[in-house]
N, CA, C and O atoms as a Maestro MAE file, in Angstrom:
{
 s_m_m2io_version
 :::
 2.0.0
}

f_m_ct {
 s_m_title
 :::
 protein
 m_atom[344] {
  # First column is atom index #
  i_m_mmod_type
  r_m_x_coord
  r_m_y_coord
  r_m_z_coord
  i_m_residue_number
  s_m_chain_name
  s_m_pdb_residue_name
  s_m_pdb_atom_name
  i_m_atomic_number
  :::
  1 25 0.853 -1.182 0.119 1 A "UNK " " N  " 7
  2 3 -0.040 -0.029 -0.031 1 A "UNK " " CA " 6
  3 2 0.834 1.292 0.036 1 A "UNK " " C  " 6
  4 15 0.576 2.279 -0.653 1 A "UNK " " O  " 8
  5 25 1.830 1.224 0.874 2 A "UNK " " N  " 7
  6 3 2.844 2.386 0.884 2 A "UNK " " CA " 6
  7 2 3.561 2.613 -0.332 2 A "UNK " " C  " 6
  8 15 3.764 3.756 -0.741 2 A "UNK " " O  " 8
  9 25 4.001 1.478 -1.001 3 A "UNK " " N  " 7
  10 3 4.820 1.504 -2.086 3 A "UNK " " CA " 6
  11 2 3.975 1.994 -3.346 3 A "UNK " " C  " 6
  12 15 4.446 2.707 -4.232 3 A "UNK " " O  " 8
  13 25 2.737 1.545 -3.314 4 A "UNK " " N  " 7
  14 3 1.817 2.058 -4.344 4 A "UNK " " CA " 6
  15 2 1.760 3.642 -4.278 4 A "UNK " " C  " 6
  16 15 1.838 4.329 -5.297 4 A "UNK " " O  " 8
  17 25 1.631 4.120 -3.126 5 A "UNK " " N  " 7
  18 3 1.558 5.613 -2.875 5 A "UNK " " CA " 6
  19 2 2.848 6.320 -3.358 5 A "UNK " " C  " 6
  20 15 2.826 7.413 -3.925 5 A "UNK " " O  " 8
  21 25 3.927 5.646 -3.104 6 A "UNK " " N  " 7
  22 3 5.287 6.270 -3.444 6 A "UNK " " CA " 6
  23 2 5.284 6.212 -4.930 6 A "UNK " " C  " 6
  24 15 5.617 7.235 -5.528 6 A "UNK " " O  " 8
  25 25 4.938 5.109 -5.633 7 A "UNK " " N  " 7
  26 3 4.982 4.968 -7.138 7 A "UNK " " CA " 6
  27 2 4.077 6.027 -7.679 7 A "UNK " " C  " 6
  28 15 4.439 6.737 -8.618 7 A "UNK " " O  " 8
  29 25 2.935 6.146 -7.122 8 A "UNK " " N  " 7
  30 3 1.932 7.113 -7.742 8 A "UNK " " CA " 6
  31 2 2.537 8.498 -7.604 8 A "UNK " " C  " 6
  32 15 2.475 9.283 -8.550 8 A "UNK " " O  " 8
  33 25 3.140 8.837 -6.421 9 A "UNK " " N  " 7
  34 3 3.732 10.136 -6.333 9 A "UNK " " CA " 6
  35 2 4.916 10.406 -7.274 9 A "UNK " " C  " 6
  36 15 5.099 11.519 -7.766 9 A "UNK " " O  " 8
  37 25 5.749 9.305 -7.518 10 A "UNK " " N  " 7
  38 3 6.783 9.544 -8.474 10 A "UNK " " CA " 6
  39 2 6.112 9.689 -9.922 10 A "UNK " " C  " 6
  40 15 6.504 10.526 -10.735 10 A "UNK " " O  " 8
  41 25 5.146 8.862 -10.147 11 A "UNK " " N  " 7
  42 3 4.610 9.003 -11.613 11 A "UNK " " CA " 6
  43 2 3.841 10.401 -11.734 11 A "UNK " " C  " 6
  44 15 3.770 10.907 -12.854 11 A "UNK " " O  " 8
  45 25 3.343 10.961 -10.793 12 A "UNK " " N  " 7
  46 3 2.931 12.311 -10.788 12 A "UNK " " CA " 6
  47 2 3.961 13.408 -11.028 12 A "UNK " " C  " 6
  48 15 3.754 14.354 -11.787 12 A "UNK " " O  " 8
  49 25 5.124 13.216 -10.309 13 A "UNK " " N  " 7
  50 3 6.325 14.207 -10.547 13 A "UNK " " CA " 6
  51 2 6.824 13.932 -12.018 13 A "UNK " " C  " 6
  52 15 7.167 14.862 -12.748 13 A "UNK " " O  " 8
  53 25 6.848 12.686 -12.396 14 A "UNK " " N  " 7
  54 3 7.368 12.547 -13.949 14 A "UNK " " CA " 6
  55 2 6.344 13.079 -14.939 14 A "UNK " " C  " 6
  56 15 6.665 13.559 -16.027 14 A "UNK " " O  " 8
  57 25 5.120 12.970 -14.511 15 A "UNK " " N  " 7
  58 3 4.195 13.540 -15.518 15 A "UNK " " CA " 6
  59 2 4.222 15.022 -15.587 15 A "UNK " " C  " 6
  60 15 4.064 15.595 -16.665 15 A "UNK " " O  " 8
  61 25 4.419 15.675 -14.456 16 A "UNK " " N  " 7
  62 3 4.673 17.123 -14.206 16 A "UNK " " CA " 6
  63 2 5.773 17.608 -15.045 16 A "UNK " " C  " 6
  64 15 5.596 18.587 -15.771 16 A "UNK " " O  " 8
  65 25 7.047 16.911 -14.992 17 A "UNK " " N  " 7
  66 3 8.210 17.363 -15.743 17 A "UNK " " CA " 6
  67 2 7.964 17.018 -17.276 17 A "UNK " " C  " 6
  68 15 8.461 17.702 -18.171 17 A "UNK " " O  " 8
  69 25 7.205 15.967 -17.502 18 A "UNK " " N  " 7
  70 3 6.864 15.681 -19.017 18 A "UNK " " CA " 6
  71 2 5.991 16.751 -19.620 18 A "UNK " " C  " 6
  72 15 6.106 17.141 -20.782 18 A "UNK " " O  " 8
  73 25 5.047 17.232 -18.689 19 A "UNK " " N  " 7
  74 3 4.142 18.355 -19.322 19 A "UNK " " CA " 6
  75 2 5.041 19.677 -19.461 19 A "UNK " " C  " 6
  76 15 4.939 20.399 -20.453 19 A "UNK " " O  " 8
  77 25 5.882 19.938 -18.465 20 A "UNK " " N  " 7
  78 3 6.741 21.060 -18.691 20 A "UNK " " CA " 6
  79 2 7.585 20.932 -20.035 20 A "UNK " " C  " 6
  80 15 7.613 21.798 -20.910 20 A "UNK " " O  " 8
  81 25 8.211 19.818 -20.064 21 A "UNK " " N  " 7
  82 3 9.018 19.583 -21.309 21 A "UNK " " CA " 6
  83 2 8.276 19.704 -22.720 21 A "UNK " " C  " 6
  84 15 8.822 20.104 -23.749 21 A "UNK " " O  " 8
  85 25 7.003 19.314 -22.610 22 A "UNK " " N  " 7
  86 3 6.146 19.483 -23.837 22 A "UNK " " CA " 6
  87 2 5.794 20.931 -24.123 22 A "UNK " " C  " 6
  88 15 5.795 21.348 -25.282 22 A "UNK " " O  " 8
  89 25 5.486 21.719 -23.071 23 A "UNK " " N  " 7
  90 3 5.353 23.118 -23.066 23 A "UNK " " CA " 6
  91 2 6.431 23.804 -23.678 23 A "UNK " " C  " 6
  92 15 6.224 24.616 -24.580 23 A "UNK " " O  " 8
  93 25 7.748 23.498 -23.190 24 A "UNK " " N  " 7
  94 3 8.941 24.122 -23.755 24 A "UNK " " CA " 6
  95 2 9.183 23.775 -25.175 24 A "UNK " " C  " 6
  96 15 9.605 24.608 -25.977 24 A "UNK " " O  " 8
  97 25 8.919 22.557 -25.484 25 A "UNK " " N  " 7
  98 3 9.089 22.214 -27.043 25 A "UNK " " CA " 6
  99 2 8.044 22.882 -27.897 25 A "UNK " " C  " 6
  100 15 8.320 23.194 -29.055 25 A "UNK " " O  " 8
  101 25 6.858 23.116 -27.381 26 A "UNK " " N  " 7
  102 3 5.817 23.921 -28.119 26 A "UNK " " CA " 6
  103 2 6.106 25.281 -28.386 26 A "UNK " " C  " 6
  104 15 5.660 25.916 -29.342 26 A "UNK " " O  " 8
  105 25 6.931 25.743 -27.435 27 A "UNK " " N  " 7
  106 3 7.425 27.178 -27.556 27 A "UNK " " CA " 6
  107 2 8.452 27.318 -28.639 27 A "UNK " " C  " 6
  108 15 8.634 28.439 -29.113 27 A "UNK " " O  " 8
  109 25 9.142 26.293 -29.079 28 A "UNK " " N  " 7
  110 3 10.192 26.344 -30.141 28 A "UNK " " CA " 6
  111 2 9.610 26.615 -31.486 28 A "UNK " " C  " 6
  112 15 8.516 26.140 -31.792 28 A "UNK " " O  " 8
  113 25 10.295 27.353 -32.293 29 A "UNK " " N  " 7
  114 3 9.885 27.614 -33.659 29 A "UNK " " CA " 6
  115 2 9.865 26.315 -34.462 29 A "UNK " " C  " 6
  116 15 10.487 25.332 -34.059 29 A "UNK " " O  " 8
  117 25 9.121 26.299 -35.655 30 A "UNK " " N  " 7
  118 3 9.155 25.181 -36.567 30 A "UNK " " CA " 6
  119 2 10.449 25.162 -37.134 30 A "UNK " " C  " 6
  120 15 11.133 26.185 -37.159 30 A "UNK " " O  " 8
  121 25 10.907 23.905 -37.669 31 A "UNK " " N  " 7
  122 3 12.213 23.751 -38.255 31 A "UNK " " CA " 6
  123 2 12.201 24.491 -39.587 31 A "UNK " " C  " 6
  124 15 11.227 24.438 -40.339 31 A "UNK " " O  " 8
  125 25 13.351 25.210 -39.872 32 A "UNK " " N  " 7
  126 3 13.473 25.938 -41.170 32 A "UNK " " CA " 6
  127 2 13.768 24.987 -42.232 32 A "UNK " " C  " 6
  128 15 13.630 25.359 -43.397 32 A "UNK " " O  " 8
  129 25 14.194 23.692 -41.944 33 A "UNK " " N  " 7
  130 3 14.646 22.753 -42.852 33 A "UNK " " CA " 6
  131 2 13.426 22.023 -43.320 33 A "UNK " " C  " 6
  132 15 13.709 21.068 -44.044 33 A "UNK " " O  " 8
  133 25 12.339 22.177 -43.140 34 A "UNK " " N  " 7
  134 3 11.184 21.302 -43.641 34 A "UNK " " CA " 6
  135 2 10.995 21.660 -45.027 34 A "UNK " " C  " 6
  136 15 10.468 20.792 -45.723 34 A "UNK " " O  " 8
  137 25 11.318 22.776 -45.591 35 A "UNK " " N  " 7
  138 3 11.133 23.152 -47.061 35 A "UNK " " CA " 6
  139 2 12.077 22.520 -48.025 35 A "UNK " " C  " 6
  140 15 11.909 22.557 -49.244 35 A "UNK " " O  " 8
  141 25 13.254 21.835 -47.321 36 A "UNK " " N  " 7
  142 3 14.119 21.171 -48.188 36 A "UNK " " CA " 6
  143 2 13.731 19.812 -48.489 36 A "UNK " " C  " 6
  144 15 13.428 19.043 -47.577 36 A "UNK " " O  " 8
  145 25 13.717 19.450 -49.741 37 A "UNK " " N  " 7
  146 3 13.251 18.072 -50.107 37 A "UNK " " CA " 6
  147 2 14.321 17.387 -50.934 37 A "UNK " " C  " 6
  148 15 15.374 17.978 -51.172 37 A "UNK " " O  " 8
  149 25 14.109 16.264 -51.345 38 A "UNK " " N  " 7
  150 3 15.003 15.416 -52.074 38 A "UNK " " CA " 6
  151 2 15.391 16.054 -53.509 38 A "UNK " " C  " 6
  152 15 16.431 15.722 -54.078 38 A "UNK " " O  " 8
  153 25 14.586 16.889 -53.996 39 A "UNK " " N  " 7
  154 3 14.815 17.569 -55.340 39 A "UNK " " CA " 6
  155 2 16.035 18.430 -55.356 39 A "UNK " " C  " 6
  156 15 16.656 18.626 -56.401 39 A "UNK " " O  " 8
  157 25 16.401 18.968 -54.159 40 A "UNK " " N  " 7
  158 3 17.682 19.842 -54.114 40 A "UNK " " CA " 6
  159 2 18.877 18.992 -54.529 40 A "UNK " " C  " 6
  160 15 19.780 19.467 -55.217 40 A "UNK " " O  " 8
  161 25 18.873 17.816 -54.131 41 A "UNK " " N  " 7
  162 3 20.036 17.057 -54.369 41 A "UNK " " CA " 6
  163 2 20.274 16.878 -55.940 41 A "UNK " " C  " 6
  164 15 21.411 16.762 -56.398 41 A "UNK " " O  " 8
  165 25 19.311 16.866 -56.605 42 A "UNK " " N  " 7
  166 3 19.373 16.472 -58.069 42 A "UNK " " CA " 6
  167 2 19.915 17.733 -58.949 42 A "UNK " " C  " 6
  168 15 20.068 17.672 -60.169 42 A "UNK " " O  " 8
  169 25 20.169 18.825 -58.194 43 A "UNK " " N  " 7
  170 3 20.583 20.083 -58.934 43 A "UNK " " CA " 6
  171 2 22.075 19.732 -59.576 43 A "UNK " " C  " 6
  172 15 22.978 19.220 -58.914 43 A "UNK " " O  " 8
  173 25 22.166 20.044 -60.776 44 A "UNK " " N  " 7
  174 3 23.491 19.839 -61.494 44 A "UNK " " CA " 6
  175 2 24.753 20.591 -60.860 44 A "UNK " " C  " 6
  176 15 25.849 20.076 -60.642 44 A "UNK " " O  " 8
  177 25 24.405 21.813 -60.629 45 A "UNK " " N  " 7
  178 3 25.570 22.630 -60.207 45 A "UNK " " CA " 6
  179 2 26.085 22.165 -58.738 45 A "UNK " " C  " 6
  180 15 27.268 22.317 -58.434 45 A "UNK " " O  " 8
  181 25 25.193 21.623 -57.888 46 A "UNK " " N  " 7
  182 3 25.458 20.985 -56.626 46 A "UNK " " CA " 6
  183 2 26.451 19.853 -56.771 46 A "UNK " " C  " 6
  184 15 27.348 19.705 -55.941 46 A "UNK " " O  " 8
  185 25 26.299 19.020 -57.855 47 A "UNK " " N  " 7
  186 3 27.199 18.015 -58.001 47 A "UNK " " CA " 6
  187 2 28.576 18.398 -58.278 47 A "UNK " " C  " 6
  188 15 29.544 17.800 -57.808 47 A "UNK " " O  " 8
  189 25 28.656 19.555 -59.165 48 A "UNK " " N  " 7
  190 3 30.048 20.178 -59.562 48 A "UNK " " CA " 6
  191 2 30.600 20.771 -58.391 48 A "UNK " " C  " 6
  192 15 31.803 20.646 -58.165 48 A "UNK " " O  " 8
  193 25 29.842 21.411 -57.611 49 A "UNK " " N  " 7
  194 3 30.342 22.100 -56.377 49 A "UNK " " CA " 6
  195 2 30.964 21.091 -55.344 49 A "UNK " " C  " 6
  196 15 31.968 21.383 -54.694 49 A "UNK " " O  " 8
  197 25 30.347 19.952 -55.236 50 A "UNK " " N  " 7
  198 3 30.706 18.960 -54.381 50 A "UNK " " CA " 6
  199 2 31.955 18.233 -54.975 50 A "UNK " " C  " 6
  200 15 32.656 17.570 -54.210 50 A "UNK " " O  " 8
  201 25 32.258 18.321 -56.253 51 A "UNK " " N  " 7
  202 3 33.408 17.780 -56.848 51 A "UNK " " CA " 6
  203 2 34.595 18.620 -56.476 51 A "UNK " " C  " 6
  204 15 35.629 18.083 -56.079 51 A "UNK " " O  " 8
  205 25 34.482 19.877 -56.588 52 A "UNK " " N  " 7
  206 3 35.555 20.804 -56.294 52 A "UNK " " CA " 6
  207 2 35.727 21.028 -54.732 52 A "UNK " " C  " 6
  208 15 36.846 21.237 -54.265 52 A "UNK " " O  " 8
  209 25 34.598 20.980 -53.942 53 A "UNK " " N  " 7
  210 3 34.622 21.251 -52.524 53 A "UNK " " CA " 6
  211 2 33.883 20.043 -51.942 53 A "UNK " " C  " 6
  212 15 32.655 20.047 -51.854 53 A "UNK " " O  " 8
  213 25 34.661 18.971 -51.530 54 A "UNK " " N  " 7
  214 3 33.991 17.737 -51.022 54 A "UNK " " CA " 6
  215 2 33.464 17.914 -49.565 54 A "UNK " " C  " 6
  216 15 34.125 17.718 -48.545 54 A "UNK " " O  " 8
  217 25 32.265 18.287 -49.628 55 A "UNK " " N  " 7
  218 3 31.570 18.672 -48.261 55 A "UNK " " CA " 6
  219 2 31.503 17.295 -47.314 55 A "UNK " " C  " 6
  220 15 31.781 17.372 -46.117 55 A "UNK " " O  " 8
  221 25 31.177 16.236 -47.833 56 A "UNK " " N  " 7
  222 3 31.213 14.949 -47.021 56 A "UNK " " CA " 6
  223 2 32.348 14.693 -46.338 56 A "UNK " " C  " 6
  224 15 32.352 14.404 -45.141 56 A "UNK " " O  " 8
  225 25 33.458 14.790 -47.117 57 A "UNK " " N  " 7
  226 3 34.785 14.327 -46.584 57 A "UNK " " CA " 6
  227 2 35.269 15.477 -45.609 57 A "UNK " " C  " 6
  228 15 35.918 15.135 -44.621 57 A "UNK " " O  " 8
  229 25 35.011 16.751 -45.810 58 A "UNK " " N  " 7
  230 3 35.316 17.650 -44.813 58 A "UNK " " CA " 6
  231 2 34.616 17.479 -43.491 58 A "UNK " " C  " 6
  232 15 35.220 17.561 -42.422 58 A "UNK " " O  " 8
  233 25 33.276 17.231 -43.595 59 A "UNK " " N  " 7
  234 3 32.571 17.001 -42.441 59 A "UNK " " CA " 6
  235 2 32.992 15.737 -41.624 59 A "UNK " " C  " 6
  236 15 32.950 15.663 -40.396 59 A "UNK " " O  " 8
  237 25 33.399 14.765 -42.468 60 A "UNK " " N  " 7
  238 3 33.854 13.503 -41.660 60 A "UNK " " CA " 6
  239 2 35.266 13.839 -40.989 60 A "UNK " " C  " 6
  240 15 35.452 13.472 -39.829 60 A "UNK " " O  " 8
  241 25 36.221 14.495 -41.651 61 A "UNK " " N  " 7
  242 3 37.466 14.920 -41.059 61 A "UNK " " CA " 6
  243 2 37.260 15.747 -39.887 61 A "UNK " " C  " 6
  244 15 37.918 15.550 -38.866 61 A "UNK " " O  " 8
  245 25 36.326 16.726 -39.978 62 A "UNK " " N  " 7
  246 3 36.020 17.619 -38.869 62 A "UNK " " CA " 6
  247 2 35.460 16.870 -37.637 62 A "UNK " " C  " 6
  248 15 35.752 17.215 -36.492 62 A "UNK " " O  " 8
  249 25 34.613 15.794 -37.930 63 A "UNK " " N  " 7
  250 3 34.179 15.067 -36.868 63 A "UNK " " CA " 6
  251 2 35.178 14.298 -36.201 63 A "UNK " " C  " 6
  252 15 35.153 14.123 -34.982 63 A "UNK " " O  " 8
  253 25 36.217 13.745 -37.091 64 A "UNK " " N  " 7
  254 3 37.230 12.944 -36.394 64 A "UNK " " CA " 6
  255 2 38.177 13.846 -35.568 64 A "UNK " " C  " 6
  256 15 38.686 13.445 -34.522 64 A "UNK " " O  " 8
  257 25 38.391 15.060 -36.070 65 A "UNK " " N  " 7
  258 3 39.339 15.994 -35.283 65 A "UNK " " CA " 6
  259 2 38.716 16.430 -34.013 65 A "UNK " " C  " 6
  260 15 39.399 16.458 -32.989 65 A "UNK " " O  " 8
  261 25 37.383 16.796 -34.004 66 A "UNK " " N  " 7
  262 3 36.722 17.161 -32.851 66 A "UNK " " CA " 6
  263 2 36.646 15.930 -31.798 66 A "UNK " " C  " 6
  264 15 36.771 16.153 -30.594 66 A "UNK " " O  " 8
  265 25 36.460 14.763 -32.248 67 A "UNK " " N  " 7
  266 3 36.409 13.725 -31.459 67 A "UNK " " CA " 6
  267 2 37.738 13.428 -30.796 67 A "UNK " " C  " 6
  268 15 37.793 13.152 -29.597 67 A "UNK " " O  " 8
  269 25 38.780 13.483 -31.552 68 A "UNK " " N  " 7
  270 3 40.155 13.493 -31.035 68 A "UNK " " CA " 6
  271 2 40.356 14.564 -29.958 68 A "UNK " " C  " 6
  272 15 40.806 14.223 -28.864 68 A "UNK " " O  " 8
  273 25 40.060 15.784 -30.197 69 A "UNK " " N  " 7
  274 3 40.189 16.735 -29.070 69 A "UNK " " CA " 6
  275 2 39.423 16.560 -27.838 69 A "UNK " " C  " 6
  276 15 39.867 16.902 -26.742 69 A "UNK " " O  " 8
  277 25 38.251 16.017 -28.017 70 A "UNK " " N  " 7
  278 3 37.403 15.688 -26.896 70 A "UNK " " CA " 6
  279 2 38.011 14.494 -26.050 70 A "UNK " " C  " 6
  280 15 38.025 14.508 -24.819 70 A "UNK " " O  " 8
  281 25 38.467 13.553 -26.751 71 A "UNK " " N  " 7
  282 3 39.113 12.315 -26.063 71 A "UNK " " CA " 6
  283 2 40.264 12.854 -25.448 71 A "UNK " " C  " 6
  284 15 40.492 12.406 -24.324 71 A "UNK " " O  " 8
  285 25 41.066 13.716 -25.898 72 A "UNK " " N  " 7
  286 3 42.264 14.307 -25.355 72 A "UNK " " CA " 6
  287 2 41.986 15.151 -23.963 72 A "UNK " " C  " 6
  288 15 42.701 15.055 -22.965 72 A "UNK " " O  " 8
  289 25 40.862 15.964 -24.068 73 A "UNK " " N  " 7
  290 3 40.515 16.632 -22.948 73 A "UNK " " CA " 6
  291 2 40.014 15.869 -21.881 73 A "UNK " " C  " 6
  292 15 40.266 16.101 -20.698 73 A "UNK " " O  " 8
  293 25 39.300 14.952 -22.301 74 A "UNK " " N  " 7
  294 3 38.628 13.944 -21.315 74 A "UNK " " CA " 6
  295 2 39.821 13.123 -20.453 74 A "UNK " " C  " 6
  296 15 39.831 12.985 -19.230 74 A "UNK " " O  " 8
  297 25 40.658 12.699 -21.244 75 A "UNK " " N  " 7
  298 3 41.887 11.804 -20.819 75 A "UNK " " CA " 6
  299 2 42.769 12.826 -19.962 75 A "UNK " " C  " 6
  300 15 43.282 12.335 -18.957 75 A "UNK " " O  " 8
  301 25 43.015 14.161 -20.213 76 A "UNK " " N  " 7
  302 3 43.589 15.032 -19.431 76 A "UNK " " CA " 6
  303 2 42.779 15.235 -18.137 76 A "UNK " " C  " 6
  304 15 43.383 15.178 -17.067 76 A "UNK " " O  " 8
  305 25 41.630 15.436 -18.157 77 A "UNK " " N  " 7
  306 3 40.858 15.692 -17.066 77 A "UNK " " CA " 6
  307 2 40.806 14.524 -16.048 77 A "UNK " " C  " 6
  308 15 40.779 14.724 -14.833 77 A "UNK " " O  " 8
  309 25 40.792 13.316 -16.603 78 A "UNK " " N  " 7
  310 3 40.921 12.123 -15.681 78 A "UNK " " CA " 6
  311 2 42.335 12.003 -15.040 78 A "UNK " " C  " 6
  312 15 42.474 11.586 -13.889 78 A "UNK " " O  " 8
  313 25 43.306 12.356 -15.769 79 A "UNK " " N  " 7
  314 3 44.656 12.335 -15.153 79 A "UNK " " CA " 6
  315 2 44.854 13.251 -14.099 79 A "UNK " " C  " 6
  316 15 45.525 12.942 -13.114 79 A "UNK " " O  " 8
  317 25 44.242 14.519 -14.248 80 A "UNK " " N  " 7
  318 3 44.238 15.556 -13.361 80 A "UNK " " CA " 6
  319 2 43.447 15.156 -12.093 80 A "UNK " " C  " 6
  320 15 43.821 15.502 -10.973 80 A "UNK " " O  " 8
  321 25 42.356 14.425 -12.309 81 A "UNK " " N  " 7
  322 3 41.543 14.085 -11.294 81 A "UNK " " CA " 6
  323 2 42.226 12.970 -10.355 81 A "UNK " " C  " 6
  324 15 41.931 12.905 -9.162 81 A "UNK " " O  " 8
  325 25 43.087 12.157 -10.910 82 A "UNK " " N  " 7
  326 3 43.853 11.149 -10.192 82 A "UNK " " CA " 6
  327 2 45.226 11.649 -9.786 82 A "UNK " " C  " 6
  328 15 46.083 10.929 -9.274 82 A "UNK " " O  " 8
  329 25 45.375 13.015 -10.069 83 A "UNK " " N  " 7
  330 3 46.587 13.703 -9.614 83 A "UNK " " CA " 6
  331 2 47.924 13.155 -10.324 83 A "UNK " " C  " 6
  332 15 49.026 13.279 -9.789 83 A "UNK " " O  " 8
  333 25 47.732 12.535 -11.582 84 A "UNK " " N  " 7
  334 3 48.809 11.967 -12.255 84 A "UNK " " CA " 6
  335 2 49.615 13.129 -12.930 84 A "UNK " " C  " 6
  336 15 50.835 13.043 -13.072 84 A "UNK " " O  " 8
  337 25 48.934 14.158 -13.320 85 A "UNK " " N  " 7
  338 3 49.622 15.355 -13.973 85 A "UNK " " CA " 6
  339 2 49.038 16.648 -13.196 85 A "UNK " " C  " 6
  340 15 48.083 16.610 -12.421 85 A "UNK " " O  " 8
  341 25 49.796 17.818 -13.546 86 A "UNK " " N  " 7
  342 3 49.319 19.039 -12.953 86 A "UNK " " CA " 6
  343 2 48.637 19.991 -13.958 86 A "UNK " " C  " 6
  344 15 48.186 21.070 -13.576 86 A "UNK " " O  " 8
  :::
 }
 m_bond[343] {
  # First column is bond index #
  i_m_from
  i_m_to
  i_m_order
  :::
  1 1 2 1
  2 2 3 1
  3 3 4 2
  4 3 5 1
  5 5 6 1
  6 6 7 1
  7 7 8 2
  8 7 9 1
  9 9 10 1
  10 10 11 1
  11 11 12 2
  12 11 13 1
  13 13 14 1
  14 14 15 1
  15 15 16 2
  16 15 17 1
  17 17 18 1
  18 18 19 1
  19 19 20 2
  20 19 21 1
  21 21 22 1
  22 22 23 1
  23 23 24 2
  24 23 25 1
  25 25 26 1
  26 26 27 1
  27 27 28 2
  28 27 29 1
  29 29 30 1
  30 30 31 1
  31 31 32 2
  32 31 33 1
  33 33 34 1
  34 34 35 1
  35 35 36 2
  36 35 37 1
  37 37 38 1
  38 38 39 1
  39 39 40 2
  40 39 41 1
  41 41 42 1
  42 42 43 1
  43 43 44 2
  44 43 45 1
  45 45 46 1
  46 46 47 1
  47 47 48 2
  48 47 49 1
  49 49 50 1
  50 50 51 1
  51 51 52 2
  52 51 53 1
  53 53 54 1
  54 54 55 1
  55 55 56 2
  56 55 57 1
  57 57 58 1
  58 58 59 1
  59 59 60 2
  60 59 61 1
  61 61 62 1
  62 62 63 1
  63 63 64 2
  64 63 65 1
  65 65 66 1
  66 66 67 1
  67 67 68 2
  68 67 69 1
  69 69 70 1
  70 70 71 1
  71 71 72 2
  72 71 73 1
  73 73 74 1
  74 74 75 1
  75 75 76 2
  76 75 77 1
  77 77 78 1
  78 78 79 1
  79 79 80 2
  80 79 81 1
  81 81 82 1
  82 82 83 1
  83 83 84 2
  84 83 85 1
  85 85 86 1
  86 86 87 1
  87 87 88 2
  88 87 89 1
  89 89 90 1
  90 90 91 1
  91 91 92 2
  92 91 93 1
  93 93 94 1
  94 94 95 1
  95 95 96 2
  96 95 97 1
  97 97 98 1
  98 98 99 1
  99 99 100 2
  100 99 101 1
  101 101 102 1
  102 102 103 1
  103 103 104 2
  104 103 105 1
  105 105 106 1
  106 106 107 1
  107 107 108 2
  108 107 109 1
  109 109 110 1
  110 110 111 1
  111 111 112 2
  112 111 113 1
  113 113 114 1
  114 114 115 1
  115 115 116 2
  116 115 117 1
  117 117 118 1
  118 118 119 1
  119 119 120 2
  120 119 121 1
  121 121 122 1
  122 122 123 1
  123 123 124 2
  124 123 125 1
  125 125 126 1
  126 126 127 1
  127 127 128 2
  128 127 129 1
  129 129 130 1
  130 130 131 1
  131 131 132 2
  132 131 133 1
  133 133 134 1
  134 134 135 1
  135 135 136 2
  136 135 137 1
  137 137 138 1
  138 138 139 1
  139 139 140 2
  140 139 141 1
  141 141 142 1
  142 142 143 1
  143 143 144 2
  144 143 145 1
  145 145 146 1
  146 146 147 1
  147 147 148 2
  148 147 149 1
  149 149 150 1
  150 150 151 1
  151 151 152 2
  152 151 153 1
  153 153 154 1
  154 154 155 1
  155 155 156 2
  156 155 157 1
  157 157 158 1
  158 158 159 1
  159 159 160 2
  160 159 161 1
  161 161 162 1
  162 162 163 1
  163 163 164 2
  164 163 165 1
  165 165 166 1
  166 166 167 1
  167 167 168 2
  168 167 169 1
  169 169 170 1
  170 170 171 1
  171 171 172 2
  172 171 173 1
  173 173 174 1
  174 174 175 1
  175 175 176 2
  176 175 177 1
  177 177 178 1
  178 178 179 1
  179 179 180 2
  180 179 181 1
  181 181 182 1
  182 182 183 1
  183 183 184 2
  184 183 185 1
  185 185 186 1
  186 186 187 1
  187 187 188 2
  188 187 189 1
  189 189 190 1
  190 190 191 1
  191 191 192 2
  192 191 193 1
  193 193 194 1
  194 194 195 1
  195 195 196 2
  196 195 197 1
  197 197 198 1
  198 198 199 1
  199 199 200 2
  200 199 201 1
  201 201 202 1
  202 202 203 1
  203 203 204 2
  204 203 205 1
  205 205 206 1
  206 206 207 1
  207 207 208 2
  208 207 209 1
  209 209 210 1
  210 210 211 1
  211 211 212 2
  212 211 213 1
  213 213 214 1
  214 214 215 1
  215 215 216 2
  216 215 217 1
  217 217 218 1
  218 218 219 1
  219 219 220 2
  220 219 221 1
  221 221 222 1
  222 222 223 1
  223 223 224 2
  224 223 225 1
  225 225 226 1
  226 226 227 1
  227 227 228 2
  228 227 229 1
  229 229 230 1
  230 230 231 1
  231 231 232 2
  232 231 233 1
  233 233 234 1
  234 234 235 1
  235 235 236 2
  236 235 237 1
  237 237 238 1
  238 238 239 1
  239 239 240 2
  240 239 241 1
  241 241 242 1
  242 242 243 1
  243 243 244 2
  244 243 245 1
  245 245 246 1
  246 246 247 1
  247 247 248 2
  248 247 249 1
  249 249 250 1
  250 250 251 1
  251 251 252 2
  252 251 253 1
  253 253 254 1
  254 254 255 1
  255 255 256 2
  256 255 257 1
  257 257 258 1
  258 258 259 1
  259 259 260 2
  260 259 261 1
  261 261 262 1
  262 262 263 1
  263 263 264 2
  264 263 265 1
  265 265 266 1
  266 266 267 1
  267 267 268 2
  268 267 269 1
  269 269 270 1
  270 270 271 1
  271 271 272 2
  272 271 273 1
  273 273 274 1
  274 274 275 1
  275 275 276 2
  276 275 277 1
  277 277 278 1
  278 278 279 1
  279 279 280 2
  280 279 281 1
  281 281 282 1
  282 282 283 1
  283 283 284 2
  284 283 285 1
  285 285 286 1
  286 286 287 1
  287 287 288 2
  288 287 289 1
  289 289 290 1
  290 290 291 1
  291 291 292 2
  292 291 293 1
  293 293 294 1
  294 294 295 1
  295 295 296 2
  296 295 297 1
  297 297 298 1
  298 298 299 1
  299 299 300 2
  300 299 301 1
  301 301 302 1
  302 302 303 1
  303 303 304 2
  304 303 305 1
  305 305 306 1
  306 306 307 1
  307 307 308 2
  308 307 309 1
  309 309 310 1
  310 310 311 1
  311 311 312 2
  312 311 313 1
  313 313 314 1
  314 314 315 1
  315 315 316 2
  316 315 317 1
  317 317 318 1
  318 318 319 1
  319 319 320 2
  320 319 321 1
  321 321 322 1
  322 322 323 1
  323 323 324 2
  324 323 325 1
  325 325 326 1
  326 326 327 1
  327 327 328 2
  328 327 329 1
  329 329 330 1
  330 330 331 1
  331 331 332 2
  332 331 333 1
  333 333 334 1
  334 334 335 1
  335 335 336 2
  336 335 337 1
  337 337 338 1
  338 338 339 1
  339 339 340 2
  340 339 341 1
  341 341 342 1
  342 342 343 1
  343 343 344 2
  :::
 }
}
């Protein structure tokens, strides 16, 4: 009986925060990217632009670089935490 009351109270708290989250999300504007569809990819000049300026490869390398930097800083933070470095 007591556990059921505790669970009901926790469920009420979760529902409260879920409602707040929904209200916050409803305040956000609509996505500006909904107007982009698959027809944009078929543009001939976009293929030529991508040949001269390989966007996919640049994004992949930037992702790898940022991941390496994040791993370095996390590793450095852990070493400072255990007092291995200053």
